[in-house]
C-alpha atoms as a printed R data frame, in Angstrom:
    type eleno elety resid chain resno       x       y       z
1   ATOM     1    CA   GLN     A     1 -10.537  -0.917 -10.479
2   ATOM     2    CA   VAL     A     2  -7.483  -0.576  -8.538
3   ATOM     3    CA   GLN     A     3  -5.813  -3.992  -8.176
4   ATOM     4    CA   LEU     A     4  -2.576  -4.594  -5.476
5   ATOM     5    CA   VAL     A     5  -0.428  -8.282  -5.290
6   ATOM     6    CA   GLU     A     6   1.424  -8.588  -2.565
7   ATOM     7    CA   SER     A     7   4.209 -11.428  -2.683
8   ATOM     8    CA   GLY     A     8   7.268 -11.665  -0.449
9   ATOM     9    CA   GLY     A     9   5.919 -13.373   2.317
10  ATOM    10    CA   GLY     A    10   7.153 -16.476   3.850
11  ATOM    11    CA   LEU     A    11   8.575 -18.017   7.200
12  ATOM    12    CA   VAL     A    12  11.855 -17.094   8.359
13  ATOM    13    CA   GLN     A    13  14.031 -16.947  12.156
14  ATOM    14    CA   ALA     A    14  14.218 -13.778  14.163
15  ATOM    15    CA   GLY     A    15  16.747 -11.506  13.035
16  ATOM    16    CA   GLU     A    16  16.609 -12.410   9.242
17  ATOM    17    CA   SER     A    17  14.845  -9.893   6.872
18  ATOM    18    CA   LEU     A    18  12.256 -10.125   4.189
19  ATOM    19    CA   ARG     A    19  11.017  -7.833   1.530
20  ATOM    20    CA   LEU     A    20   7.746  -7.345   0.659
21  ATOM    21    CA   SER     A    21   6.395  -6.215  -2.960
22  ATOM    22    CA   CYS     A    22   3.338  -4.902  -3.514
23  ATOM    23    CA   VAL     A    23   2.049  -4.224  -7.518
24  ATOM    24    CA   VAL     A    24  -0.629  -1.914  -8.137
25  ATOM    25    CA   SER     A    25  -2.888  -1.517 -11.475
26  ATOM    26    CA   GLY     A    26  -3.224   1.587 -13.520
27  ATOM    27    CA   GLN     A    27  -2.095   4.518 -15.050
28  ATOM    28    CA   SER     A    28  -2.503   6.575 -11.779
29  ATOM    29    CA   PHE     A    29  -0.330   5.165  -9.727
30  ATOM    30    CA   SER     A    30   1.945   7.829  -8.867
31  ATOM    31    CA   THR     A    31  -1.101   9.879  -7.422
32  ATOM    32    CA   TYR     A    32  -1.679   7.398  -5.174
33  ATOM    33    CA   ALA     A    33  -0.269   7.564  -1.270
34  ATOM    34    CA   MET     A    34   0.541   3.749  -0.376
35  ATOM    35    CA   GLY     A    35   0.618   2.026   3.038
36  ATOM    36    CA   TRP     A    36   1.433  -1.366   4.545
37  ATOM    37    CA   PHE     A    37  -0.896  -2.785   7.162
38  ATOM    38    CA   ARG     A    38  -0.485  -5.871   9.195
39  ATOM    39    CA   GLN     A    39  -2.896  -8.514  11.415
40  ATOM    40    CA   ALA     A    40  -1.988 -11.181  13.553
41  ATOM    41    CA   PRO     A    41  -4.899 -14.006  14.825
42  ATOM    42    CA   GLY     A    42  -7.130 -12.365  16.955
43  ATOM    43    CA   LYS     A    43  -5.757  -8.706  16.513
44  ATOM    44    CA   GLU     A    44  -7.248  -5.912  14.834
45  ATOM    45    CA   ARG     A    45  -5.251  -4.608  11.624
46  ATOM    46    CA   GLU     A    46  -2.497  -2.042  12.268
47  ATOM    47    CA   PHE     A    47  -0.276   0.020  10.681
48  ATOM    48    CA   VAL     A    48   3.267  -0.505  10.012
49  ATOM    49    CA   ALA     A    49   4.263   2.240   7.264
50  ATOM    50    CA   GLY     A    50   3.268   4.800   4.602
51  ATOM    51    CA   ILE     A    51   4.885   6.529   2.236
52  ATOM    52    CA   SER     A    52   3.581   9.866   0.041
53  ATOM    53    CA   LYS     A    53   2.369   9.783  -3.730
54  ATOM    54    CA   THR     A    54   6.547  11.173  -4.449
55  ATOM    55    CA   GLY     A    55   7.886   8.980  -1.707
56  ATOM    56    CA   SER     A    56   9.116  11.953   0.073
57  ATOM    57    CA   GLY     A    57   7.076  11.417   3.087
58  ATOM    58    CA   ARG     A    58   7.772   8.356   5.006
59  ATOM    59    CA   TYR     A    59   5.731   7.158   8.126
60  ATOM    60    CA   TYR     A    60   6.708   4.496  10.682
61  ATOM    61    CA   ASP     A    61   5.081   2.979  13.868
62  ATOM    62    CA   ASP     A    62   6.957   2.696  16.890
63  ATOM    63    CA   SER     A    63   7.176  -0.931  16.531
64  ATOM    64    CA   VAL     A    64   9.418  -1.178  13.086
65  ATOM    65    CA   LYS     A    65  10.745   2.012  13.364
66  ATOM    66    CA   GLY     A    66  14.629   1.489  13.000
67  ATOM    67    CA   ARG     A    67  14.008  -1.877  10.922
68  ATOM    68    CA   PHE     A    68  11.493  -1.880   8.522
69  ATOM    69    CA   THR     A    69  11.479   0.795   5.319
70  ATOM    70    CA   ILE     A    70   9.324   1.754   3.264
71  ATOM    71    CA   SER     A    71   9.904   2.666  -0.783
72  ATOM    72    CA   ARG     A    72   7.965   2.890  -4.031
73  ATOM    73    CA   ASP     A    73   8.962   2.488  -7.557
74  ATOM    74    CA   ASN     A    74   6.482   5.168  -9.543
75  ATOM    75    CA   VAL     A    75   7.573   3.495 -12.451
76  ATOM    76    CA   LYS     A    76   7.235  -0.498 -11.772
77  ATOM    77    CA   ASN     A    77   3.916   0.824  -9.999
78  ATOM    78    CA   THR     A    78   5.507  -1.073  -7.197
79  ATOM    79    CA   VAL     A    79   5.497  -0.410  -3.274
80  ATOM    80    CA   TYR     A    80   7.993  -2.070  -0.862
81  ATOM    81    CA   LEU     A    81   8.419  -2.889   2.803
82  ATOM    82    CA   GLN     A    82  11.934  -4.025   3.725
83  ATOM    83    CA   MET     A    83  11.998  -5.867   6.931
84  ATOM    84    CA   ASN     A    84  15.313  -6.298   8.730
85  ATOM    85    CA   SER     A    85  15.603  -7.489  12.269
86  ATOM    86    CA   LEU     A    86  12.276  -9.479  12.125
87  ATOM    87    CA   LYS     A    87  11.274 -10.466  15.328
88  ATOM    88    CA   PRO     A    88   8.560 -13.409  16.555
89  ATOM    89    CA   GLU     A    89   5.775 -10.550  17.054
90  ATOM    90    CA   ASP     A    90   5.890  -9.413  13.535
91  ATOM    91    CA   THR     A    91   4.336 -12.471  12.453
92  ATOM    92    CA   ALA     A    92   1.603 -11.197  10.649
93  ATOM    93    CA   VAL     A    93  -0.520 -11.050   7.416
94  ATOM    94    CA   TYR     A    94   0.746  -7.865   6.011
95  ATOM    95    CA   TYR     A    95  -1.524  -5.883   3.110
96  ATOM    96    CA   CYS     A    96  -0.723  -2.974   1.180
97  ATOM    97    CA   ALA     A    97  -3.230  -0.519   0.487
98  ATOM    98    CA   ALA     A    98  -3.927   2.671  -1.799
99  ATOM    99    CA   ASP     A    99  -5.002   6.146  -1.043
100 ATOM   100    CA   LEU     A   100  -6.348   7.642  -3.967
101 ATOM   101    CA   HIS     A   101  -6.839  10.834  -2.231
102 ATOM   102    CA   GLY     A   102  -2.839  10.377  -2.305
103 ATOM   103    CA   GLN     A   103  -2.535  13.892   0.354
104 ATOM   104    CA   GLY     A   104  -0.062  13.363   2.929
105 ATOM   105    CA   VAL     A   105   0.244   9.792   4.546
106 ATOM   106    CA   TRP     A   106  -2.260   8.204   6.789
107 ATOM   107    CA   THR     A   107  -2.286   5.919   9.797
108 ATOM   108    CA   LEU     A   108  -6.253   5.057   9.276
109 ATOM   109    CA   ARG     A   109  -7.007   2.008   8.218
110 ATOM   110    CA   THR     A   110 -10.679   3.701   6.767
111 ATOM   111    CA   ARG     A   111  -8.565   6.312   4.955
112 ATOM   112    CA   TYR     A   112  -7.342   3.680   2.298
113 ATOM   113    CA   ASP     A   113  -9.420   2.889  -0.934
114 ATOM   114    CA   TYR     A   114  -8.493  -0.617  -2.048
115 ATOM   115    CA   TRP     A   115  -6.286  -3.391  -0.716
116 ATOM   116    CA   GLY     A   116  -4.453  -6.663  -1.543
117 ATOM   117    CA   GLN     A   117  -5.314 -10.014  -0.766
118 ATOM   118    CA   GLY     A   118  -2.417  -9.722   1.880
119 ATOM   119    CA   THR     A   119   1.100 -11.874   2.044
120 ATOM   120    CA   GLN     A   120   1.685 -13.931   5.242
121 ATOM   121    CA   VAL     A   121   5.258 -13.623   7.222
122 ATOM   122    CA   THR     A   122   6.312 -15.462   9.793
123 ATOM   123    CA   VAL     A   123   9.000 -15.499  12.141
124 ATOM   124    CA   SER     A   124  10.258 -18.204  14.178
125 ATOM   125    CA   SER     A   125  11.765 -17.287  17.614
């Protein structure tokens, strides 16, 4: 069983920054591709960013490209999402997810095997 625990959410004003962290249990983190998703009230969960198992491949949704950066530390079993220039439309619950197959970076929710409990990000205007 793989457990994921997110942290770092909060309430900020538009234009400010937050960094989310997701710690993953177990010894095989370096073999997982990882992703960040978000879900706003009344909307479906959507892909935000993904990173390959080595960190060499990164992919972003167009809505966050240039503002968000995904990274990982395979020693600390942690994946990060640095969010800059936040906008009110970024308000959502943010989830990290693990793809145990580790082949490439995927935007589809169904590709991911394990999920964290989510952390709330609220951006006021």
